[in-house]
C-alpha positions, -999 to 999 in steps of 0.1 A, spaced: -142 -49 252 -165 -77 266 -190 -52 277 -192 -41 246 -195 -75 226 -221 -85 259 -241 -51 252 -242 -62 211 -253 -97 221 -278 -85 242 -296 -61 226 -290 -82 194 -308 -112 211 -343 -97 216 -365 -80 190 -355 -44 216 -349 -35 251 -352 -8 270 -324 15 282 -333 8 321 -332 -28 316 -299 -29 296 -284 -5 323 -291 -32 347 -283 -62 336 -248 -49 320 -222 -56 352 -204 -29 338 -235 4 339 -253 -11 371 -215 -12 388 -208 26 377 -206 50 404 -228 75 394 -255 73 365 -239 102 346 -210 78 346 -233 51 327 -248 71 301 -208 83 300 -201 45 292 -227 36 271 -229 70 244 -189 56 237 -201 21 234 -231 33 218 -209 50 192 -180 18 191 -209 -4 181 -220 20 153 -185 23 144 -180 -18 138 -205 -15 111 -237 -29 132 -268 -7 123 -281 0 160 -315 20 160 -326 40 193 -367 45 190 -393 61 219 -419 38 228 -448 44 218 -468 44 244 -444 62 267 -420 92 252 -399 89 280 -393 50 273 -357 43 252 -354 14 235 -324 -4 215 -322 -28 190 -301 -39 158 -318 -40 126 -313 -71 105 -328 -57 79 -306 -25 80 -283 -18 53 -253 -2 43 -215 -10 24 -225 -51 35 -219 -63 -5 -233 -88 -26 -201 -102 -43 -198 -132 -65 -168 -155 -58 -142 -142 -78 -151 -104 -62 -148 -119 -32 -114 -131 -41 -98 -101 -53 -107 -81 -20 -95 -102 2 -64 -104 -18 -66 -69 -17 -68 -70 22 -34 -88 25 -18 -58 4 -16 -37 35 6 -48 62 -24 -48 94 1 -43 123 16 -9 107 -7 6 90 -36 14 114 -75 2 121 -85 8 88 -57 -20 77 -65 -40 109 -104 -36 104 -107 -47 67 -96 -81 67 -118 -91 96 -150 -75 83 -145 -91 50 -147 -125 67 -174 -118 83 -189 -119 50 -194 -157 54 -181 -163 12 -156 -191 5 -128 -176 -19 -115 -197 -50 -81 -213 -34 -69 -211 -68 -74 -177 -83 -63 -166 -47 -35 -185 -53 -24 -165 -88 -32 -131 -68 -3 -114 -55 1 -109 -20 1 -71 -22 28 -45 -2 11 -13 1 31 11 15 20 8 53 25 38 76 4 42 110 -4 78 99 -28 67 68 -63 58 87 -60 92 105 -53 110 73 -85 93 52 -105 96 87 -99 134 78 -105 135 39 -139 113 51 -151 135 78 -140 166 58 -117 180 86 -83 191 94 -52 170 107 -21 184 124 9 166 123 46 168 125 69 169 92 98 164 75 100 180 43 133 178 21 145 212 32 149 212 65 142 201 106 103 187 109 79 214 119 42 214 127 19 215 97 -20 219 97 -37 205 69 -74 202 56 -67 170 35 -82 170 1 -74 131 -12 -49 106 4 -37 85 -23 -10 62 -40 16 74 -66 47 49 -82 39 33 -48 46 58 -21 17 75 -1 8 112 -6 -12 138 10 -26 161 -9 -47 196 5 -49 232 21 -23 243 38 -37 261 63 -6 281 76 8 292 41 -29 291 31 -17 272 -7 -26 237 -14 1 211 -6 13 181 -12 30 158 16 43 124 14 35 107 39 63 88 49 80 123 62 54 127 87 68 117 120 38 124 142 5 105 147 -19 129 129 -40 149 153 -77 155 143 -90 195 145 -112 213 135 -138 214 104 -124 216 70 -135 252 59 -116 254 30 -137 245 -4 -124 208 -19 -114 210 -54 -145 188 -77 -118 164 -90 -85 161 -74 -62 140 -100 -30 132 -77 -10 122 -106 -12 155 -122 -5 174 -90 26 159 -87 35 165 -127 29 200 -123 56 205 -94 80 191 -125 64 212 -151 80 238 -174 75 260 -199 106 245 -214 89 215 -235 99 195 -263 94 158 -274 130 139 -268 144 120 -298 171 97 -286 185 61 -297 181 29 -269 192 -6 -265 173 -35 -280 146 -44 -250 164 -20 -227 151 19 -216 117 -2 -208 96 29 -194 107 51 -217 94 31 -248 60 23 -230 63 62 -225 64 67 -267 51 39 -274 80 19 -291 86 -14 -300 109 -35 -279 136 -35 -310 129 -7 -319 162 17 -319 149 46 -325 124 59 -301 104 93 -298 89 104 -262 62 128 -266 63 166 -252 67 170 -221 90 194 -196 126 195 -196 127 188 -158 109 153 -160 125 147 -191 158 151 -178 149 126 -145 136 100 -170 165 102 -191 189 100 -163 172 68 -146 179 52 -182 211 67 -192 230 35 -193 211 21 -223 200 52 -241 219 79 -262 202 113 -263 196 132 -299 173 160 -298 172 185 -282 208 197 -286 206 217 -256 189 187 -234 218 166 -250 241 195 -236 227 200 -201 228 160 -196 265 156 -205 274 185 -182 250 167 -154 269 137 -158 304 152 -159 293 164 -125 283 133 -109 312 116 -128 340 147 -109 322 144 -77 327 105 -70 362 108 -84 392 103 -57 384 93 -19 350 109 -6 351 134 22 337 119 55 346 141 81 310 153 77 296 118 84 318 116 115 303 147 131 266 138 122 240 130 146 218 100 146 183 109 134 165 87 159 133 68 143 99 92 147 79 72 174 42 67 159 15 52 181 2 25 163 -24 11 194 -50 -16 189 -84 0 198 -110 -24 214 -132 -16 186 -104 -34 158 -104 -65 183 -145 -67 188 -143 -65 149 -123 -96 151 -141 -114 174 -176 -108 160 -163 -116 126 -140 -152 140 -177 -162 153 -195 -153 115 -169 -172 101 -174 -201 121 -211 -204 119 -214 -201 89 -190 -228 80 -206 -249 114 -169 -257 123 -131 -240 113 -100 -258 118 -81 -242 142 -51 -232 125 -76 -228 90 -91 -193 112 -62 -179 126 -46 -180 88 -77 -165 75 -76 -138 103 -35 -136 99 -35 -140 137 -15 -172 157 -36 -202 170 -29 -186 209 -44 -152 201 -71 -168 185 -72 -192 214 -72 -158 236 -103 -147 213 -126 -178 222 -120 -176 256 -136 -139 251 -161 -153 238 -166 -183 260 -175 -161 290 -196 -135 271 -233 -131 258 -268 -123 265 -266 -107 304 -305 -103 302 -309 -140 306 -289 -170 327 -257 -187 322 -273 -209 292 -273 -180 275 -235 -173 271 -217 -178 236 -205 -214 236 -171 -213 223 -149 -252 214 -115 -257 200 -105 -291 214 -91 -311 189 -79 -280 168 -117 -279 150 -134 -245 163 -175 -245 170 -192 -214 176 -230 -220 186 -256 -193 211 -242 -165 191 -268 -156 166 -267 -117 167 -231 -121 159 -246 -140 127 -243 -110 104 -219 -93 79 -200 -60 97 -204 -31 68 -178 -12 53 -174 24 67 -157 42 39 -123 49 54 -122 8 53 -135 11 13 -111 35 6 -79 11 18 -98 -16 -4 -98 2 -30 -57 13 -23 -53 -28 -19 -71 -32 -55 -43 -8 -70 -20 -26 -55 -30 -55 -69 -33 -43 -109 -2 -49 -122 -3 -88 -113 -41 -94 -122 -40 -102 -158 -75 -126 -164 -85 -114 -127 -86 -79 -140 -126 -83 -148 -135 -93 -114 -109 -67 -96 -133 -39 -125 -164 -50 -111 -154 -53 -69 -142 -20 -75 -171 -13 -93 -192 -22 -59 -173 -8 -38 -178 27 -48 -211 17 -53 -215 12 -16 -191 40 -6 -224 67 -3 -244 45 17 -209 36 45 -208 69 62 -231 61 92 -259 86 98 -236 118 116 -247 146 96 -209 159 102 -196 127 80 -188 138 49 -187 106 20 -162 116 -7 -174 116 -42 -166 86 -70 -135 101 -87 -122 116 -47 -123 77 -38 -112 67 -66 -86 89 -67 -71 81 -38 -68 43 -45 -57 44 -82 -22 41 -85 -2 63 -110 -16 46 -146 23 42 -156 29 19 -126 -6 2 -121 -12 -9 -158 14 -27 -174 20 -25 -215 -1 -47 -240 25 -75 -237 26 -81 -202 -10 -88 -208 3 -120 -226 29 -125 -199 2 -132 -170 -22 -146 -192 7 -174 -200 19 -174 -163 -14 -182 -147 -19 -205 -172 14 -225 -157 1 -221 -124 -33 -236 -127 -18 -264 -146 -15 -295 -129 21 -302 -121 42 -324 -140 22 -313 -167 42 -298 -200 20 -264 -194 37 -256 -161 65 -243 -181 74 -214 -199 107 -199 -221 110 -160 -216 132 -138 -229 139 -117 -201 155 -82 -198 177 -74 -166 184 -42 -151 219 -50 -142 234 -66 -176 236 -56 -214 213 -75 -235 188 -104 -226 185 -140 -211 165 -165 -228 148 -187 -194 127 -218 -194 113 -215 -157 88 -232 -139 61 -203 -122 55 -202 -84 40 -176 -79 33 -137 -81 45 -114 -58 38 -73 -53 61 -48 -40 46 -15 -36 40 -2 -75 61 -36 -86 55 -68 -91 74 -101 -97 74 -136 -108 91 -158 -83 99 -196 -102 121 -219 -109 150 -215 -132 168 -240 -155 194 -219 -165 201 -209 -128 196 -241 -110 176 -224 -86 145 -201 -78 150 -163 -94 126 -134 -88 116 -125 -125 103 -83 -123 71 -87 -145 75 -62 -169 110 -72 -175 98 -108 -192 99 -93 -226 86 -122 -245 75 -153 -246 94 -177 -267 81 -215 -280 93 -244 -262 127 -258 -274 141 -219 -282 181 -226 -268 188 -212 -234 210 -183 -233 226 -158 -212 230 -122 -217 261 -106 -235 289 -92 -213 283 -57 -226 309 -29 -230 303 -16 -194 309 -30 -161 284 -55 -147 259 -46 -123 248 -78 -110 238 -87 -77 238 -65 -47 266 -40 -32 280 -68 1 277 -44 35 264 -11 37 267 19 16 266 57 24 251 84 9 247 119 15 215 132 4 204 171 -7 173 178 -6 164 164 -46 174 131 -33 164 122 1 137 103 -18 165 76 -25 168 69 15 127 62 16 132 41 -17 155 17 -7 146 16 34 176 29 49 191 16 84 204 46 94 197 83 91 220 113 105 215 148 103 248 172 98 262 194 126 248 226 129 284 239 115 279 215 86 243 226 82 236 226 41 200 209 37 217 175 34 209 139 51 231 113 57 214 78 50 231 39 56 220 10 34 226 -25 40 233 -45 13 215 -27 -13 210 -37 -53 239 -28 -72 220 -19 -106 186 0 -92 213 22 -68 237 31 -94 205 43 -116 187 61 -88 224 82 -79 225 91 -118 185 100 -116 196 125 -89 212 148 -109 238 153 -84 216 154 -57 230 124 -39 272 112 -34 281 79 -20 305 85 3 313 43 8 323 19 -4 353 30 -26 343 9 -53 310 20 -53 321 54 -63 345 40 -87 316 24 -106 296 55 -101 323 76 -123 328 47 -145 290 48 -156 285 82 -156 315 90 -181 310 61 -200 273 76 -208 294 114 -213 314 97 -241 281 87 -256 271 118 -259 301 137 -266 311 144 -307 
């Protein structure tokens, strides 16, 4: 890394430098065991410098064609964006949507490169923009790189139906759907298009040969996944729904919050059944009659499977599945990108507080000091010691001087732009009044991507539609209903209001997922948070006399000040409030494996060979009760609760209650 920084400083400090002099002044080149070793070292360094986003130019001397010279093109164009303060702020917020440690190089580099732009973020807008939580997986960066480069990949994949197996795929699109990452492409072994859930990839994808199968002109990941549930048996379901409940079904039907008679658009029976089961606590399906009968059969079977003690002998014989060990190794380019960005950030401001710079880079102050110590010993190797970089951090203030070649924004690669687009998709549910800035920032990213792939002819830049699809979450998850726009506007106004003023509080009607009816609460919003496809509001709640987390799409109405606060009605069914204390064991059939991923299972077990029926056993720790009950019902019998017994009894009660509503 120090060698790379010295090469950049030495080339960038002058108009140009010839190859012979560069090899003489860079110690690692000069001390190489052979000229061929120095050449190989320099070729690797050149590739790393270009990957950083610095426009390294190679030229032949006009008087001597045998002399090769290098310079960094200060006028070089690339994906260095001209952003407004608002656009820069939402992109900075989008970069926080990734867990930089888990997601790999693209996630680590993109935040540092944004800082190198030298912009100041709008602190008020940044505070009101949710800190996202895009599903962060170390396999994403190589998959995104394969899409951009037009190459195949090889990885170990555990499908829902069996043991892990090696797959060879030419990926067409890597995208987010309902908060989870998927890869859609051409399966070379099956000679057909296939969809893979990224969280089920159990090895670091290895790059393979160039892709040969023609890529579709347009790939809509949402449509591909919906086709998996397609059927000739289609109808428009008619149902009765409790007021303010079954919100996702109401949104699909375009029904008001209080309307009881709801008619869904025509859809395949398998897709409709899953949606209806997920909200079956709040609905009664009336038509089609055959679908209603099927719903009764499924619910009756779920109740019967949970009636009485569970069969746990197979669980005791099952073997714990080892966690996949996927390497996440920080690359020198990632670290160097951070070093250059730190220097650029400080020089654009003159001086920066040590804690502020560490927070901006999302590293500890100890890591930052280590970075500054590296800067301190690097510089233009073709001059004297006085041309080394000056880095100071005494008394908690950072200053960087004599590093002008680093004072330029690092351009973004197509992969890094795709990572940012995915982050923007995660922010969409909670942006509200910042939506215009988000849309314009996305447009500039899409406009820049055509020049972001570098100079190599082998790099394939995705089309606008492909890049947009790679970062666009399912529309139903990414865009709240019209009512949410009003709610978000009021929340953002309350977040902007001066502390202590009347505008800091709101009165809301809230429809909880765990109990019947609604509650009326007076709250003081604190911040918006995003968890995958869902956005939440953290607020001080007067009714609860403490801080509570409210799902944004369940804030169904804004009420006038002075509206009396109230708790929800008890309802006829069991209370599903709170969490299941302790651990929960589930038996998951192939169609129910998604539950383990959605609830972040703490342990998975595979059945003994004699018991193997394709099931998996999952242990959950302190899961939320209502969402887990809904997930078991939604699985249509593919999930069985093994313990605790009280949760089994709750499943029986809820399932039989739903059967009773559907039985004449």
